N, C-alpha and C positions, 0 to 999 in steps of 0.2 A: 659419835667418829670419830674414826685416826685418821691424823694426816702426817706426811711428809712432806717434804722442799730439795729440791734441789738448784744450783743456780744451773744458768748457761748461758753461749749467745746462741744470737737470732736476727735472720736477716727481713726488713724492711724494703720496700717496690720505691723507697725513696731518694734509698745508696746510704741513710742512714742505720748505726746498729746499735741496736740495747740491751741491757741483760733483764730474761727471762724468768720469772722465775715458775713452779714445776711443780702443781702438790695433789697426788696425786691418794685417794678418794678411793678406798677398797670396797666401797660401798658404794658409791657416786655409782651415773647408768652413762655416763661417758668413758671409763677403766673400766669395764667388766672384765673386758677380754684384750687386754696390754699382751696378753705371748701370744708368739709368732697364729697363721693358718692352723687351725686345723677341722678336721673331716667333721663337726661339731658344727666348725662354724657353722660351713655349705648344705650339708645338711638341718639345719638349722633359716635358710634364706631359698634354698633347697622347691620351695612349696611353690617359688614367686620368682625362679628362675625361666618355668618356661614362658610366659606369660608378662616377661618383665616389662619390652616395649610396647605393653596395652594395658589399657585403662579399666583401673581398680572399678569392681561391683561396688566394693564395700567402702565405704570414704571416712573409718575409722580408722584405716591410714599408718598401720599399723605395719602392713611391711615397710612403708617407707620409717619412721621409727627404727625399726625390726633394724634394719642397713644401715641406721645413720649408727647404731649402737655396735652392732657386730666389726664392722670397717671404721668406730676414729680409735684414735691413740691418743693421749695426753698431750693434750698442748702448750703454748705458750704465751707470752707477754708480747706484748708488741708494745713499743714508744710510740707508733702512728694510728690515727684512726684507718684510714683504707678506704672512707664510706663512697672515695668518691677515688676515679685512678686519674697518677700523674703523670698520665703517655698522653702526650698530644699527637703522635705520631701512628695509635693503635690501628688506621686501620688501614697504613700504608701495607704489608701482605694481604690485602686482602683479594685484591686483582692478581698474587700469580697463587692464591689459592684457589680461585673458582677456573687460570690456567691450569695447575694441576690436578682439576677434581679429584680434591679436597671435598668427599664429599659421605655424608652418610657416618652409620659405624656409632662411637662413645667419644664422646666431649668429655674432655678434663681438663679444670683451668682451674686459678689461688685467685681470690681478691673477690671484686663486689659485683657492681651490673656490669662492667666492663667484658665481660665471657659472653652475655646476651647476644652481643652484637657481633661475634663471634661464631655463638648456636644458631644463629638467621639463615648466614652462609652455609652454615656446614652443613646443617638440617641433621642432624644424628639425630638417632630411634633412644639416645638416655642420655643423661648426662649428669656426671658428679664432679664437684668441686673441693679442692681439697684448700683447704689450710689453714697455716698454725695454730692461728686465733680461733676458743669459739665467740668470742665475738662478730667475727661474717657466719659460721654457720646462724648465727640469733640475727646478722641485718637478709640473709636470705631467708629467716623466717619470714623476716614481713615483709620482702619482698612477692614471695606463694604469698601468702595475702589478701596485695594489694591487686595480684594478676586475678584474683580467685574472684574480688570484689567487683572491679574493670572490665568493660568492656566494648573500649576501647582507647586508645592510647594519648584520647584526652582523658576521658575519665582516670585511667594510671596516672595522668600527672596530675589531674587536681587532689586525692587522692594522696600523691606523694608527700604534694607544696598545701593541701589544709586549702583550697578554691574551692567553689560550686562551680557547681557539672553548666556547660554551655546553657542557656537558654533555649537556641533556635538549634536545627540538626543542619544534617552534612559536613562534619566535625573527619566525619570516613576519608574525605575526601580534601579535605588542607592537608597544603606543604607542613612537614616540619616550621618552616619561620614562625610559619600561620598560630601555630598550637605553643610556641616558648610566647611568641605577642600578647597571647592570650592569657598566659602566666602572668606573663612579666604584667599584665598593666589590669590585671584585676586583685583588688585589694584579698589579703588572708581573712577567714573565718577562722578565732577560736573555737567557736562549737560545735563547727563541720569536723573541727584541728581533732579534738576533743576526742571526738562521739569515733572517728576513724581510730582512733590514737587504743579507745577500745576492747573498738572492731576485732584491733589486728592484732591483743591481748590474746581474747576467747579463739579468734582463728588459730595461732600461739599452741597451747592449751591440746587444741584440738587434732594437732603434727605432731606436740612434745607430749604426751603427760608426766612427763617426771619434771619440764621445767620449774626456774626458783623463782622466787620471788626478786630473786636478783635479774638474775634471768629474761623478769618480765622488764622489771627496770635499763639496761642495757639497751634492748630490746625498743625504752618509748626513747633514750638519753637519743640514741640513730634515730626517731621520728621525728622529736623537735630539732635535732639539727637544721635536717631538708624542711621545715617548716620557716624558723628562724630565720636564716640563710638565705632563703626559696633557689634560687639558677647562681648567685652569686659564690654558694655553695666551692670549695673547696678540700683536695685533701688539705690537709696537715697531722704535726705530731704533739705531740702534747711537752714537750717541758721549746720548745720555738713557737719565732713566730711563724705567723704562714709568709712562701715563700711566693712570687711575684710571676714565677718561670712557668707556676701549676696553674694548671686549665682550673676555668670557672666549668661545673655542670653544663651552662649552656654551652662555654665554649666546643664537650666530649660532645654532645649532643648535635653537635653545629658542623662538627670535623668532616674534613675528606677523604676518600681512599688517591691513589697516584695518579689517577685521575681525575681529578678534582667533581667525585659523585662522591652525595653526605651516606656515610653509610650503616647508623646509629641504626642499633635495633627497634628507633620510635616514628625511625623516618620512613614506613611505610608501615599500613592499617595488617598484610598479609606479617609481613616478618613480627607484632607483634603478639599477635594470635598460634603460629608459631607458639613460640615460648608456652605463651597460657595455656595454647592445650595441653604441653608436659608439663606448666608446673600443673596445671587440673587432674592429671594423671601421676601426680606424685614422679615422677621421670625428670623432676631434677633436684638431688641429691647430694645437700648438705654436710661431707665431715669433716673433721676434726687431722688433721698430721701432721709434721716434719717430711716433706722429698723428700731427707734422707734421713729418717728414721726408719726401726725396725721391723716397721709393722704395717702402716693403713696402704702402700702403697704398691706394698706386695698379693696382701690382702683383697685391693680393685682391681692388680691383677688376673688375682685368681681367680674373683668374680667372675668378671667379663667374660673371660673363658668359658666359663661354665652357659653361660651363654652361649656361645661363642657365636661371638660376636670381638672388635675388636677395635683398642685407641683408633682412629682418625686423627686426633689433635688434641698436641696440648697444650696448654699458659698457662709458664712459668713465670711472666714475667722479666723480677732481673735476681730472683731469689739464687741465679745459679751464682754469679757470683757469691755471692754473702756464703755460696760453701763454699765455690774453693778459696775465698782468705780462710774459713774458715780448718780446713783442712778436711772435707766431707761430702768432694763435689763423688767422691771412689763411690761411696755409697752410694749417689744418688743414680751413677751412673748402673749398677748394679738392677739400682731397685726399678728402674726402665726395661732390665733382663724379662723381669715378673711380666713386661705390660705385652697383652696379643695388639701385635701390629702386623701395617704390610704397607709397598712398597711404598707408596701413601703418605704415609702417616709423618706426622711433624711434628714439629717441637715451634710454639709462638712465643721469641723472650723478648726483654724487650732492653738494650742496653743505657744506660744515663749516660751524658757527654761532657760531665764531669773527674769519667772516669778517662787513665791517659793512657795512647792517643785520642782522638774521635775515631770513633769506627768505617770506618772505607764508606758505609753506604751511609752515612750521618747525611741528612737532610735541611739544609740548610732554611732556622729560624722556627728549627721541634729543637726544643730541649734530648727528647726520646730517642732511641732508633730502634726500631722495629724490626724486627730478625724473623724470617723461618727457618727450620730446617734439616732435613729426613733423620728417623728418629733413628733408625738401619746405622745409618749412616757416622752420628754418633757414637754409638751404641762400640763401634767398629772404629774409630778414633782414640776412642778411649781405651777398648782395650789393646793397641798396636801402643801407648804411654803417650797419645798426644792431649794429654787432658790433665798437663800439668800446669797450666794456669792459663789463668780466665782469658786472655787475650789469644792463643789457644780457640780455646773453645771456640768462641763467640765471632769468630773469623774464618779458620779452617772449611771450611764448609759450611760455611754460610752461604741462602743459593739467592745471589744477587736479584732481587726484585724488581728492577728499574734495565 
């Protein structure tokens, strides 16, 4: 196998930067289609286009893998694990999104399971999780397996943390706090975890027959992190100690929107089952891509257009900060033009308060500030030269949330 490497700078959602190395492997599954979108791409996936928002009759996941392969572009190294979010404010946009009627369409987002809480509110017909890290794609395959095996929220949490299922019934009606208390007060079971670990590996090979042994080890490492830390797991970086300002998974589960309502996707059985259905129907597709890259976002936009759909919400975390700093934000703005949108289509972003100055919409007690902006407004702003600085990007057309 011939491999060449180049070095570049990357972004992460913690406000830290690192150097990544890209490995281009012409024979590898991920980099087969590194060119711009072509007619062949859409002929290859066109048979699925008309029926994409419906359940697949076959369970061999061929179309799922085909989309991953055709829409992905070369990824890069990330110096943070991103196993969970570090955004305590992540639910603060939900009330305004309901008010604006942001529903249906196609949801696009970066990162791990934070997306599921937005998906539960938007109720899209299809989901794409795009991230520069291949590890994120692998973690999404892990989530997909757990959703397929769990029949309820409590079963999902038990599988994730290696706990035995409760012996009594009625957990579908329990509050999220009661589910958390069960996980906290129930001993982990190594044999159960090992069984789930093996099952997830087998499932992943069914989703993507080209997974390598290294891919499976990455997935196993992610699972072991949840098993080892339990609900105390936090966002962390590889070369710096954990920061207490980052929330635990427990805190993220119990986070509230600006009206004081718990809004996590595991807060209600109906939300969990909506996401489970999408996962079971192969309608949550993880792909590898750079938001300012030459291929993935454009290919994704063309594919969504072929479905006669639109992007309802695009969660970008704080990726724009790094794109702006590295001088590639203009490429991201151009990529946005390739996405089919309507008057309600929004970007969901996070601003971290170690940037100077604090954002005008910062909420006391939160290290992050969640923001909304219409995608059409951002495109128009950039076309008129108003995206020269990050502060302009995140403030000029930011929708007031309260």
